C-alpha positions as a LaTeX table, in Angstrom:
\begin{tabular}{lrrr}
\hline
Residue & $x$ (\AA) & $y$ (\AA) & $z$ (\AA) \\
\hline
Met1 & 16.74 & 10.40 & 30.55 \\
Lys2 & 16.47 & 11.58 & 34.09 \\
Gln3 & 12.78 & 10.86 & 34.53 \\
Lys4 & 11.56 & 8.02 & 32.37 \\
Ala5 & 7.89 & 8.24 & 33.42 \\
Ala6 & 6.65 & 10.25 & 30.44 \\
Phe7 & 8.62 & 8.34 & 27.84 \\
Ser8 & 7.73 & 4.92 & 29.22 \\
Gly9 & 4.09 & 5.82 & 29.79 \\
Ile10 & 3.52 & 7.20 & 26.29 \\
Leu11 & 5.45 & 4.31 & 24.77 \\
Phe12 & 3.38 & 1.68 & 26.61 \\
Ile13 & 0.09 & 3.42 & 25.77 \\
Gly14 & 1.10 & 3.76 & 22.12 \\
Leu15 & 2.25 & 0.16 & 21.81 \\
Gly16 & $-0.93$ & $-1.01$ & 23.57 \\
Leu17 & $-3.07$ & 0.92 & 21.07 \\
Tyr18 & $-0.93$ & $-0.41$ & 18.23 \\
Phe19 & $-1.44$ & $-4.04$ & 19.22 \\
Leu20 & $-5.11$ & $-3.46$ & 20.11 \\
Ala21 & $-5.65$ & $-2.09$ & 16.61 \\
Gly22 & $-4.16$ & $-5.32$ & 15.29 \\
Gln23 & $-6.60$ & $-7.41$ & 17.35 \\
Leu24 & $-9.73$ & $-5.47$ & 16.32 \\
Ser25 & $-11.09$ & $-5.80$ & 12.82 \\
Ile26 & $-12.03$ & $-2.15$ & 12.29 \\
Pro27 & $-10.97$ & $-1.06$ & 8.77 \\
Phe28 & $-9.97$ & 2.45 & 9.88 \\
Leu29 & $-7.50$ & 1.10 & 12.43 \\
Arg30 & $-5.69$ & $-0.98$ & 9.82 \\
Leu31 & $-4.08$ & 2.27 & 8.71 \\
Phe32 & $-2.15$ & 2.30 & 11.99 \\
Gln33 & $-0.68$ & $-1.19$ & 11.60 \\
Gly34 & 2.55 & $-0.47$ & 9.78 \\
Trp35 & 5.97 & 0.68 & 10.81 \\
Pro36 & 5.04 & 4.36 & 10.24 \\
Ala37 & 2.72 & 4.05 & 13.24 \\
Leu38 & 5.68 & 2.85 & 15.31 \\
Leu39 & 7.62 & 5.96 & 14.23 \\
Val40 & 4.71 & 8.13 & 15.39 \\
Ile41 & 4.57 & 6.32 & 18.75 \\
Cys42 & 8.31 & 6.70 & 19.37 \\
Gly43 & 8.28 & 10.33 & 18.25 \\
Ala44 & 5.35 & 11.16 & 20.51 \\
Ala45 & 7.07 & 9.42 & 23.43 \\
Leu46 & 10.26 & 11.42 & 22.86 \\
Leu47 & 8.32 & 14.69 & 22.63 \\
Gly48 & 6.39 & 13.84 & 25.78 \\
Gln49 & 9.66 & 13.19 & 27.58 \\
Ala50 & 11.22 & 16.36 & 26.21 \\
Tyr51 & 8.47 & 18.69 & 27.35 \\
Ser52 & 7.35 & 17.01 & 30.57 \\
Ala53 & 10.83 & 16.50 & 32.03 \\
Arg54 & 12.36 & 19.57 & 30.36 \\
Glu55 & 14.94 & 17.41 & 28.60 \\
Tyr56 & 14.92 & 19.42 & 25.41 \\
Gln57 & 17.61 & 17.38 & 23.65 \\
Tyr58 & 14.77 & 14.99 & 22.72 \\
Val59 & 12.78 & 17.64 & 20.83 \\
Phe60 & 14.68 & 17.17 & 17.56 \\
Pro61 & 14.49 & 13.36 & 17.32 \\
Gly62 & 10.91 & 13.46 & 18.58 \\
Phe63 & 9.77 & 15.90 & 15.89 \\
Leu64 & 11.75 & 14.00 & 13.27 \\
Leu65 & 10.25 & 10.60 & 14.08 \\
Leu66 & 6.75 & 12.00 & 14.56 \\
Gly67 & 6.93 & 14.00 & 11.33 \\
Phe68 & 8.27 & 11.13 & 9.22 \\
Gly69 & 5.70 & 8.75 & 10.66 \\
Val70 & 2.77 & 11.12 & 10.08 \\
Glu71 & 3.99 & 11.83 & 6.54 \\
Leu72 & 4.17 & 8.13 & 5.71 \\
Leu73 & 0.75 & 7.49 & 7.25 \\
Leu74 & $-0.80$ & 10.34 & 5.25 \\
Val75 & 0.77 & 9.13 & 2.00 \\
Glu76 & $-0.68$ & 5.69 & 2.67 \\
Ala77 & $-4.14$ & 7.04 & 3.55 \\
Phe78 & $-4.41$ & 9.70 & 0.84 \\
Pro79 & $-2.75$ & 8.84 & $-2.50$ \\
Ser80 & $-2.80$ & 12.49 & $-3.60$ \\
Trp81 & $-0.87$ & 13.63 & $-0.50$ \\
Pro82 & 2.42 & 15.29 & $-1.52$ \\
His83 & 5.42 & 13.12 & $-0.87$ \\
Gly84 & 9.03 & 12.94 & $-1.88$ \\
Met85 & 12.42 & 14.10 & $-0.74$ \\
Asn86 & 11.27 & 17.72 & $-0.49$ \\
Val87 & 8.69 & 16.81 & 2.18 \\
Phe88 & 11.31 & 14.98 & 4.22 \\
Phe89 & 13.61 & 18.01 & 4.03 \\
Phe90 & 10.71 & 20.19 & 5.14 \\
Ile91 & 10.06 & 17.92 & 8.14 \\
Thr92 & 13.77 & 18.03 & 9.01 \\
Ala93 & 13.65 & 21.83 & 8.82 \\
Leu94 & 10.67 & 21.90 & 11.19 \\
Ala95 & 12.48 & 19.58 & 13.60 \\
Phe96 & 15.55 & 21.85 & 13.64 \\
Leu97 & 13.44 & 24.98 & 14.09 \\
Ala98 & 11.39 & 23.43 & 16.91 \\
Ser99 & 14.56 & 22.24 & 18.60 \\
Ser100 & 16.21 & 25.64 & 18.26 \\
Arg101 & 13.39 & 27.25 & 20.25 \\
Lys102 & 14.45 & 25.31 & 23.35 \\
Gln103 & 18.16 & 24.86 & 22.74 \\
Lys104 & 20.97 & 27.06 & 21.55 \\
Gly105 & 21.56 & 26.62 & 17.85 \\
Gly106 & 19.96 & 24.68 & 15.07 \\
Ala107 & 17.99 & 27.50 & 13.49 \\
Gly108 & 20.57 & 27.88 & 10.73 \\
Phe109 & 20.21 & 24.21 & 9.84 \\
Gly110 & 16.44 & 24.63 & 9.89 \\
Val111 & 16.62 & 27.51 & 7.43 \\
Phe112 & 19.05 & 25.54 & 5.25 \\
Phe113 & 16.78 & 22.49 & 5.10 \\
Phe114 & 13.74 & 24.69 & 4.49 \\
Phe115 & 15.55 & 26.35 & 1.56 \\
Leu116 & 16.54 & 22.92 & 0.25 \\
Ala117 & 12.90 & 21.75 & 0.48 \\
Val118 & 11.75 & 24.82 & $-1.47$ \\
Val119 & 14.41 & 24.25 & $-4.14$ \\
Leu120 & 13.43 & 20.59 & $-4.51$ \\
Thr121 & 9.75 & 21.45 & $-4.61$ \\
Phe122 & 10.08 & 23.95 & $-7.45$ \\
Ser123 & 13.03 & 22.47 & $-9.35$ \\
Gly124 & 10.80 & 20.39 & $-11.62$ \\
Arg125 & 8.67 & 23.37 & $-12.63$ \\
Gly126 & 11.07 & 24.56 & $-15.35$ \\
Gln127 & 12.76 & 27.51 & $-13.70$ \\
Pro128 & 16.24 & 27.77 & $-15.23$ \\
Leu129 & 17.86 & 28.82 & $-11.95$ \\
Phe130 & 16.64 & 25.72 & $-10.15$ \\
Gln131 & 17.64 & 23.51 & $-13.09$ \\
Leu132 & 21.14 & 24.98 & $-13.02$ \\
Leu133 & 21.36 & 24.46 & $-9.27$ \\
Gln134 & 20.08 & 20.90 & $-9.60$ \\
Thr135 & 22.63 & 20.13 & $-12.32$ \\
Gly136 & 25.44 & 21.53 & $-10.20$ \\
Leu137 & 24.31 & 19.59 & $-7.14$ \\
Ser138 & 24.01 & 16.35 & $-9.09$ \\
Ser139 & 27.63 & 16.60 & $-10.24$ \\
Val140 & 28.80 & 17.31 & $-6.69$ \\
Trp141 & 26.56 & 14.54 & $-5.33$ \\
Thr142 & 28.79 & 11.95 & $-7.02$ \\
Phe143 & 31.63 & 12.75 & $-4.63$ \\
Trp144 & 29.71 & 13.11 & $-1.35$ \\
Pro145 & 31.52 & 10.14 & 0.26 \\
Leu146 & 34.72 & 12.21 & 0.11 \\
Gly147 & 33.01 & 14.74 & 2.39 \\
Leu148 & 32.28 & 11.99 & 4.92 \\
Ile149 & 35.90 & 10.88 & 4.77 \\
Ala150 & 37.08 & 14.47 & 5.31 \\
Val151 & 34.79 & 14.92 & 8.31 \\
Gly152 & 36.00 & 11.61 & 9.77 \\
Val153 & 39.65 & 12.61 & 9.36 \\
Tyr154 & 38.95 & 15.99 & 10.95 \\
Val155 & 37.16 & 14.40 & 13.92 \\
Leu156 & 39.97 & 11.91 & 14.48 \\
Trp157 & 42.92 & 14.27 & 14.19 \\
Ala158 & 41.60 & 17.68 & 15.18 \\
Lys159 & 43.06 & 19.04 & 18.39 \\
Arg160 & 40.66 & 18.87 & 21.26 \\
Lys161 & 40.28 & 21.97 & 23.42 \\
\hline
\end{tabular}
């Protein structure tokens, strides 16, 4: 971070509001007393830094933390709010798409995660195509650690340009 003023300022203001909410006995503010509120504060600080100092590499983690925090706060506040893995994939897709607007690349990952969120959202509705896809993915999911091992081997022994 070249200029830390925006990040530090937003972080201090957010943490101050967080601890002030803990000191006051207002029922509405109790909603903001968990770790999801800390995710929102850190995400907002990263986004503030990204856009004020034009350090756009912080857009993705900022949107991710802010989105996950807001999602968890909304699930806690409204029991009927949709939640699950599909919502987290949707937030990840939004983070990739927002990041790709300021940086080169990432839009493909955004579209992939958006498609994955749509598949997970509608897979329980009885469509045979989604059930077939889910069955195929669940059998592949057993061996996902092998993919991590392959990526690690590639990173270690691939020739550097």
